[in-house]
C-alpha atoms as one frame of an Amber mdcrd trajectory, in Angstrom:
protein
  -7.666 -48.349 -47.399 -10.546 -45.882 -47.699 -10.310 -42.211 -46.762 -12.998
 -42.521 -44.073 -10.847 -45.014 -42.177  -7.802 -42.766 -42.516  -9.761 -39.771
 -41.223 -11.003 -41.776 -38.251  -7.512 -43.049 -37.514  -6.079 -39.517 -37.653
  -8.815 -38.282 -35.329  -8.140 -41.098 -32.834  -4.403 -40.365 -32.898  -5.006
 -36.669 -32.284  -7.418 -37.434 -29.444  -4.906 -39.818 -27.887  -2.218 -37.113
 -28.035  -4.485 -34.623 -26.273  -5.343 -37.163 -23.572  -1.656 -37.976 -23.072
  -0.781 -34.293 -22.886  -3.520 -33.599 -20.326  -2.517 -36.643 -18.293   1.102
 -35.480 -18.303   0.108 -31.992 -17.201  -2.110 -33.381 -14.436   0.675 -35.638
 -13.166   3.152 -32.757 -13.281   0.774 -30.570 -11.269   0.143 -33.315  -8.693
   3.854 -33.841  -8.051   4.692 -30.126  -8.006   6.969 -28.961  -6.503   9.398
 -31.822  -7.007  12.599 -29.849  -6.317  13.724 -26.521  -4.828  12.032 -23.431
  -6.252  14.121 -20.541  -7.511  12.620 -17.087  -6.969  14.583 -14.592  -9.054
  14.762 -11.008  -7.813  16.078  -8.851 -10.682  17.525  -6.271  -8.290  20.361
  -6.152  -5.780  20.055  -7.739  -2.340  18.864  -5.514   0.481  16.242  -3.500
  -1.379  12.513  -3.598  -0.692  11.845  -6.136  -3.467  14.530  -8.452  -2.114
  13.243  -8.150   1.457   9.699  -8.947   0.326  10.884 -11.956  -1.681  12.690
 -13.423   1.314   9.683 -12.977   3.601   7.265 -14.575   1.136   9.742 -17.241
   0.044  10.181 -18.408   3.635   6.413 -18.796   4.083   6.015 -20.608   0.745
   8.827 -23.025   1.555   7.204 -24.010   4.842   3.874 -24.616   3.097   5.111
 -26.320  -0.082   7.718 -28.622   1.433  10.567 -27.441  -0.795  13.180 -24.727
  -0.266  12.561 -21.400  -2.011  15.941 -20.041  -3.052  16.198 -16.276  -3.611
  18.415 -15.599  -6.627  19.403 -11.937  -7.047  20.136 -11.103 -10.693  20.433
  -7.297 -10.778  21.103  -5.158 -13.805  19.526  -3.145 -16.617  16.406  -2.022
 -14.722  15.369  -5.582 -13.950  15.826  -6.840 -17.506  18.605  -9.374 -16.848
  16.806 -11.310 -14.122  13.380 -11.134 -15.773  14.805 -12.361 -19.076  16.394
 -15.328 -17.301  12.978 -16.369 -15.995  11.291 -15.796 -19.373  13.733 -18.315
 -20.876  13.531 -20.875 -18.034  11.687 -24.194 -18.142   7.926 -23.653 -17.704
   7.525 -26.088 -14.830   6.862 -23.733 -11.911  10.298 -24.189 -10.359  11.543
 -20.789 -11.576   9.667 -17.555 -10.992  10.385 -13.853 -10.762   9.324 -11.437
  -8.051   9.725  -8.032  -9.608   8.470  -4.495  -9.943   6.180  -3.193 -12.639
   9.095  -1.787 -14.620  10.476  -5.151 -15.772   7.036  -6.731 -16.156   5.229
  -3.823 -17.813   6.853  -0.469 -18.524  10.198  -1.593 -19.960   8.435  -2.824
 -23.100   7.629   0.803 -23.972  10.896   2.263 -22.767  13.525   0.019 -24.381
  13.918  -0.269 -28.126  15.396  -3.765 -27.847  13.945  -5.805 -24.994  15.145
  -9.444 -25.025  11.741 -10.716 -23.883   8.111  -9.802 -24.456   6.360  -9.761
 -21.069   3.014 -10.633 -22.649   4.350 -13.421 -24.857   7.126 -14.909 -22.718
   5.696 -14.650 -19.203   2.533 -15.688 -17.382   1.268 -13.268 -14.739   0.609
 -15.073 -11.452  -0.061 -12.731  -8.544   0.040  -8.997  -7.868   1.343  -8.876
  -4.295   1.121  -5.175  -3.523   0.920  -1.755  -5.047   3.757   0.649  -4.351
   2.489   4.207  -3.974   5.063   6.956  -3.571   5.127  10.166  -1.594   5.803
  13.483  -3.328   8.345  15.352  -1.207   9.931  18.775  -1.575  12.884  20.581
  -0.054  11.914  22.768   2.966  12.861  25.876   0.982   9.949  25.303  -1.403
   7.225  27.566   0.081   4.229  25.255  -0.371   2.225  22.833   1.777  -0.293
  21.367  -0.655  -0.348  19.906  -4.147  -2.324  22.806  -5.697   0.168  25.250
  -4.182   3.030  23.223  -5.664   1.476  23.342  -9.143   1.225  27.139  -8.937
   4.790  27.385  -7.654   6.399  25.289 -10.387   4.392  27.172 -13.009   5.523
  30.521 -11.618   9.182  29.439 -11.556   9.584  28.196 -15.106  13.007  26.740
 -15.815  14.259  27.258 -12.253  13.407  23.931 -10.594  14.674  20.357 -10.787
  13.100  17.054  -9.834  14.859  13.768  -9.186  14.211  10.136 -10.024  15.983
   6.814  -9.589  16.110   6.097 -13.306  14.918   7.206 -16.727  11.429   5.836
 -17.325  10.801   5.086 -13.633   7.570   6.453 -12.171   9.257   9.449 -10.446
  10.581  10.496 -13.858   7.248  10.018 -15.637   5.176  11.802 -12.971   7.666
  14.675 -12.756   7.707  15.037 -16.532   3.896  15.079 -16.564   3.777  17.855
 -13.958   6.408  19.856 -15.788   4.607  19.529 -19.128   1.090  20.253 -17.879
   2.239  23.283 -15.883   4.636  24.469 -18.615   7.271  24.572 -15.891  10.285
  23.440 -17.925  11.720  21.628 -14.887  15.025  19.776 -15.172  15.084  16.027
 -14.612  18.009  14.530 -12.692  18.294  10.730 -12.816  20.177   8.994  -9.984
  21.552   5.493  -9.594  19.168   4.644  -6.809  16.738   6.220  -4.391  19.206
   6.904  -1.559  21.425   9.346  -3.511  18.290  11.029  -4.872  17.053  11.660
  -1.337  20.453  12.961  -0.225  20.485  15.542  -3.009  16.904  16.542  -2.192
  17.853  17.053   1.466  20.907  19.020   0.343  18.839  21.269  -1.918  20.449
  20.217  -5.210  16.949  19.293  -6.434  13.641  20.720  -5.243  11.238  17.785
  -5.450  11.008  14.031  -5.919   8.700  11.044  -5.620  10.076   8.594  -3.059
   9.098   5.430  -1.229   7.784   5.726   2.305  10.656   3.505   3.411  13.171
   6.127   2.273  11.199   9.300   2.841   9.445   8.784   6.189  12.485   9.268
   8.477  13.408  12.493   6.655   9.812  13.746   6.760   9.681  13.146  10.505
  13.047  14.883  10.952  11.826  17.921   9.004  14.485  17.518   6.315  11.845
  17.257   3.563   8.153  18.141   3.340   5.496  15.634   2.279   3.029  17.096
  -0.217   0.915  14.059  -1.079   0.932  10.391  -2.034   0.168   8.757  -5.361
  -2.633   6.282  -5.965  -6.218   6.227  -4.789  -5.697   5.655  -1.051  -3.570
   7.082   1.727  -0.612   5.035   2.905  -1.081   3.174   6.176   2.405   4.195
   7.198   1.748   7.910   6.407  -1.925   8.267   7.325  -1.820  12.058   7.724
  -0.482  12.686   4.220  -3.392  13.090   1.769  -3.358  11.610  -1.711  -2.719
  13.880  -4.662  -6.137  12.840  -5.975  -7.780  14.092  -2.753  -6.142  17.444
  -3.395  -7.566  17.754  -6.888  -4.744  16.266  -8.987  -6.945  13.768 -10.801
  -4.790  13.096 -13.889  -4.052   9.409 -14.488  -0.364  10.127 -13.886  -1.134
  10.674 -10.191  -3.617   7.803  -9.868  -1.442   4.919 -11.056   1.185   3.281
  -8.886   3.951   0.818  -9.384   3.533  -2.696  -7.997   5.327  -5.863  -6.962
   4.277  -9.144  -8.493   5.093 -12.748  -9.329   5.385 -14.113 -12.870   6.512
 -17.439 -14.340   7.621 -18.545 -17.813   4.886 -18.711 -20.437   3.337 -22.168
 -20.980   3.619 -23.051 -17.311   0.634 -25.406 -16.736  -2.439 -23.623 -15.377
  -2.776 -25.906 -12.313   0.781 -25.008 -11.302   0.153 -21.287 -11.878  -2.944
 -21.529  -9.677  -1.012 -23.402  -6.986   1.701 -20.736  -6.870  -0.923 -17.986
  -6.715  -2.669 -19.690  -3.821   0.600 -20.166  -1.929   1.533 -16.496  -2.397
  -1.940 -15.480  -1.268  -1.650 -17.626   1.884   1.733 -16.085   2.643   0.522
 -12.503   2.257  -2.525 -13.138   4.451  -0.339 -13.883   7.471  -0.251 -11.071
  10.023   3.537 -10.760  10.292   3.902 -10.558   6.509   1.169  -7.924   6.278
   2.900  -5.842   8.941   6.203  -5.948   7.063   4.564  -5.044   3.754   2.690
  -2.133   5.331   5.865  -0.871   7.026   7.490  -0.613   3.593   4.670   1.671
   2.465   3.103  -0.922   0.176  -0.609  -1.697  -0.099  -1.429  -5.429  -0.060
  -3.517  -6.804  -2.924  -5.874  -9.797  -2.770  -5.044 -11.093  -6.213  -5.223
 -14.058  -8.590  -3.897 -14.785 -12.101  -7.171 -13.545 -13.582  -7.358 -10.394
 -11.431  -3.717  -9.579 -12.176  -4.262 -10.000 -15.930  -7.311  -7.719 -15.811
  -5.438  -4.996 -13.879  -2.480  -5.281 -16.261  -4.762  -4.796 -19.265  -6.211
  -1.605 -17.772  -2.857  -0.112 -16.750  -0.866  -0.972 -19.864  -2.138   1.903
 -22.072  -1.770   4.407 -19.216   1.931   3.655 -18.773   2.439   3.622 -22.539
   0.991   7.148 -22.770   3.082   8.441 -19.847   6.312   7.097 -21.340   5.552
   8.569 -24.762   4.695  11.899 -23.138   8.011  11.951 -21.266   9.992  11.285
 -24.438  12.058   8.667 -22.596  13.706   6.013 -24.783  16.562   3.619 -24.029
  18.476   1.135 -26.135
């Protein structure tokens, strides 16, 4: 048997395998979803991420003809639940709705992460950005961001800022302010946003970055003062609070925001990824969903797998720099 025949036979076999693989993928996409969909939330029930997942999951279930089951897997800053999805079957029936920490920043913060978000996950849809509001205790004699910078600089070593975890945005932004103003502020990490806010109200710490959901009632009650919001745009729910950027704080630390997004296991077929993205988009375009998202202080994104990947690529080095600057490192 001559070599030319063998080469041709090998080529035909390879071509047949590709055709079979494509046909299988196409069939899989056409029949998707074929069973209930599990949407993992890597945080405890009742938080903003969980609430958002249940709202979107309900809309997706009605559109896709299969139940969307919310599976809360809290622990280790979102690592446990996100890792479970990274190791799930790549068939579109398991996805994660998470914050940017488990999908982006944890890779720079933890020395041993059980998954690589870029290798083990496929980014599907960036639902919303999550700007925060910088709030201070009423005893801090400032009203604007520039005044706050001068105050922390003039009170070196005397002030403390809170966060809801090492490596979380409130920690990174506070560390950046402390470093750039040579303020030597103390960082106090809490096990959640609620206890952080209680200590801010009580005067145990002087400043913090908080969600509008947590901070707005206390701002309106005069228990804390709003100085500015992060990101490029004002919050719809706090329209009278200017951004930090508007006030001249143009460092990248004040421009970036966290976000909420959907991801699936790597190697999930592209048609299925696109279908999920379209279903999430349809859900977030509904008026009642938009109202709920806005009430949480989030800014809705009109996204896609490609747009999400592009945004991720731009933000990745920014977060890496902020984490290195803070000196934060976890095992």
